[in-house]
C-alpha positions as CSV (number, residue, x, y, z in Angstrom):
1,M,106.9,27.2,93.0
2,S,103.1,26.9,92.5
3,D,100.4,28.6,94.5
4,K,99.3,25.2,95.9
5,T,102.8,24.5,97.2
6,L,103.0,27.9,98.8
7,S,99.7,27.4,100.6
8,R,100.7,23.9,101.8
9,D,104.0,25.3,103.1
10,K,102.1,28.0,105.1
11,A,99.6,25.5,106.5
12,E,102.5,23.2,107.6
13,R,104.3,26.0,109.4
14,A,101.1,27.2,111.1
15,A,100.4,23.6,112.3
16,T,103.9,23.1,113.8
17,G,104.0,26.6,115.4
18,Q,106.8,27.8,113.2
19,P,106.7,31.4,112.0
20,A,105.4,32.0,108.6
21,A,108.0,32.3,105.8
22,A,108.7,35.7,104.4
23,A,106.7,36.5,101.3
24,T,108.5,35.5,98.1
25,P,108.7,37.7,95.0
26,A,106.1,35.4,93.4
27,E,103.6,36.3,96.2
28,L,104.4,39.9,95.9
29,G,104.2,40.1,92.2
30,Q,107.1,40.1,89.7
31,V,110.4,41.6,90.8
32,G,111.0,44.9,89.2
33,E,107.3,45.4,88.5
34,E,106.3,48.9,89.6
35,M,103.5,49.3,92.0
36,P,100.9,51.8,90.9
37,V,101.2,55.2,92.8
38,K,98.2,57.2,93.6
39,T,98.9,60.8,92.5
40,E,95.5,62.5,93.0
41,L,94.7,63.9,96.4
42,A,91.2,64.4,97.9
43,P,90.2,68.0,98.4
44,A,90.3,67.5,102.2
45,Q,93.9,66.1,102.0
46,L,94.9,69.0,99.8
47,E,93.5,71.5,102.3
48,D,95.2,69.8,105.2
49,L,98.6,69.9,103.3
50,E,98.1,73.6,102.5
51,A,97.3,74.3,106.2
52,R,100.4,72.4,107.3
53,A,102.5,74.3,104.8
54,A,101.1,77.7,106.0
55,K,101.8,76.6,109.7
56,A,105.4,75.6,108.7
57,E,105.9,79.0,107.0
58,E,104.5,80.8,110.1
59,N,106.8,78.7,112.4
60,W,109.8,79.5,110.2
61,D,109.1,83.2,110.3
62,R,108.7,83.0,114.1
63,L,112.1,81.2,114.4
64,L,113.8,83.8,112.3
65,R,112.4,86.6,114.4
66,V,113.3,84.9,117.7
67,T,116.8,84.2,116.4
68,A,117.2,87.9,115.4
69,D,115.9,89.0,118.8
70,F,118.3,86.7,120.6
71,D,121.2,88.0,118.6
72,N,120.2,91.6,119.4
73,F,119.9,90.6,123.1
74,K,123.4,89.1,123.2
75,K,124.9,92.2,121.6
76,R,123.0,94.5,124.0
77,A,124.1,92.4,127.0
78,A,127.7,92.5,125.8
79,R,127.5,96.3,125.5
80,E,126.0,96.6,129.0
81,R,128.7,94.3,130.5
82,E,131.4,96.5,128.9
83,E,129.7,99.6,130.3
84,I,129.6,98.1,133.8
85,R,133.2,97.0,133.5
86,K,134.3,100.5,132.5
87,F,132.4,102.4,135.1
88,A,132.1,99.8,138.0
89,A,134.4,101.9,140.2
90,E,132.5,105.2,139.6
91,S,130.7,105.3,143.0
92,L,134.0,104.3,144.8
93,M,135.9,107.1,143.0
94,Q,133.2,109.6,144.0
95,K,133.8,108.7,147.6
96,L,137.6,108.8,147.2
97,V,137.9,112.2,145.4
98,P,137.2,114.1,148.7
99,V,139.9,112.1,150.4
100,L,142.3,113.1,147.7
101,D,141.3,116.7,148.2
102,S,142.1,116.3,151.9
103,F,145.5,114.8,151.2
104,D,146.2,117.8,148.9
105,M,145.3,120.2,151.7
106,A,147.4,118.2,154.2
107,L,150.4,118.4,151.9
108,A,150.0,122.1,151.4
109,A,149.6,122.6,155.2
110,A,152.7,120.4,155.9
111,K,154.9,123.0,154.0
112,T,153.8,125.8,156.4
113,A,153.1,123.8,159.5
114,T,154.9,124.9,162.6
115,S,153.7,122.0,164.9
116,A,154.1,118.3,164.3
117,D,151.0,117.7,166.4
118,S,148.7,119.7,164.1
119,L,150.1,117.8,161.1
120,A,149.5,114.4,162.8
121,T,145.9,115.5,163.6
122,G,145.3,116.4,160.0
123,I,146.7,113.1,158.7
124,A,144.6,111.2,161.3
125,M,141.5,113.0,160.0
126,V,142.3,112.1,156.4
127,H,143.0,108.4,157.4
128,S,139.6,108.3,159.1
129,Q,137.9,109.8,156.0
130,L,139.6,107.2,153.8
131,K,138.5,104.3,156.0
132,S,135.0,105.6,156.1
133,A,134.8,105.8,152.3
134,L,136.2,102.3,151.8
135,A,133.8,100.9,154.5
136,E,130.9,102.4,152.6
137,A,132.1,100.6,149.5
138,G,132.0,97.3,151.5
139,L,135.6,97.0,152.7
140,E,136.0,95.3,156.1
141,E,139.2,94.9,158.2
142,I,140.0,91.5,159.5
143,D,140.8,91.8,163.2
144,A,142.8,88.7,164.0
145,A,144.7,89.7,167.2
146,G,143.6,87.7,170.3
147,H,141.3,85.3,168.3
148,A,141.8,81.7,167.3
149,F,143.7,81.2,164.0
150,D,141.4,80.9,161.1
151,P,143.1,79.9,157.8
152,R,140.2,81.2,155.7
153,W,141.0,84.8,156.7
154,Q,144.6,84.7,158.1
155,E,148.0,83.6,157.0
156,A,150.4,82.4,159.7
157,V,154.0,83.4,159.0
158,L,155.4,82.3,162.3
159,H,154.6,79.9,165.2
160,Q,155.9,81.2,168.5
161,E,156.1,79.3,171.7
162,C,153.9,80.8,174.4
163,A,152.9,79.3,177.7
164,D,150.2,81.8,178.8
165,V,148.2,81.8,175.5
166,P,146.3,78.7,174.2
167,E,147.8,76.9,171.3
168,G,146.4,78.1,167.9
169,Q,145.6,81.6,169.1
170,V,146.9,84.6,167.3
171,I,149.4,86.5,169.5
172,Q,150.3,89.2,167.1
173,Q,149.0,90.7,163.8
174,L,151.8,91.8,161.6
175,R,149.7,93.1,158.7
176,K,145.9,93.8,158.5
177,G,143.8,91.7,156.3
178,Y,140.8,92.9,154.3
179,K,137.7,91.4,152.8
180,L,135.1,93.0,150.4
181,R,131.9,92.0,152.0
182,E,132.4,88.2,152.2
183,R,135.2,87.8,149.7
184,L,138.8,87.8,150.9
185,L,141.0,90.5,149.4
186,R,144.1,90.0,151.5
187,P,144.6,87.6,154.5
188,A,145.8,89.0,157.8
189,T,149.4,88.1,158.4
190,V,149.8,86.7,161.9
191,V,152.0,85.0,164.5
192,V,150.3,82.0,166.1
193,A,150.9,80.6,169.5
194,K,152.2,77.0,170.1
195,Q,152.9,75.1,173.2
196,P,156.4,75.3,174.5
197,S,158.5,72.1,173.9
198,A,159.1,70.0,177.0
């Protein structure tokens, strides 16, 4: 196709509003002909490339350091978690050791005690000491008797007909419930009132 024919084709397409045809190999030069590649760089371009290479090297070094620091942090955090897991109960144990001592003394006294009243008093004191130590550690009793049934903290094992107590109220607590601060450890086992059948 000659250059004149190509020019006429472009002019016709432009006049009719059609998009111009893609360039042909003839317009671009011979197929397979290599385009000349500029290999020389200006000094400013060379300096810019060297600066970018230095910046890339600096960023790579920083990445390696941050990665190593992060790996060390993960290892240290894992060691600390293990330490916490091993010794989490240390403060509670320090509070319970005196209670254990009191139990040992109570058992020794029980062998020589002449009065059941003095033994009962000693056991009551140890019980109080134990409750105090556990309360300091965050243990709370769930007092359910006489309150409305709350399934978050209580477990109903029996519904009992009762005319003089409102329906849904706890009439009897069979076993105490406990929570550690706001987390339930064991629900209180209760008997709940229901209206007598007609």
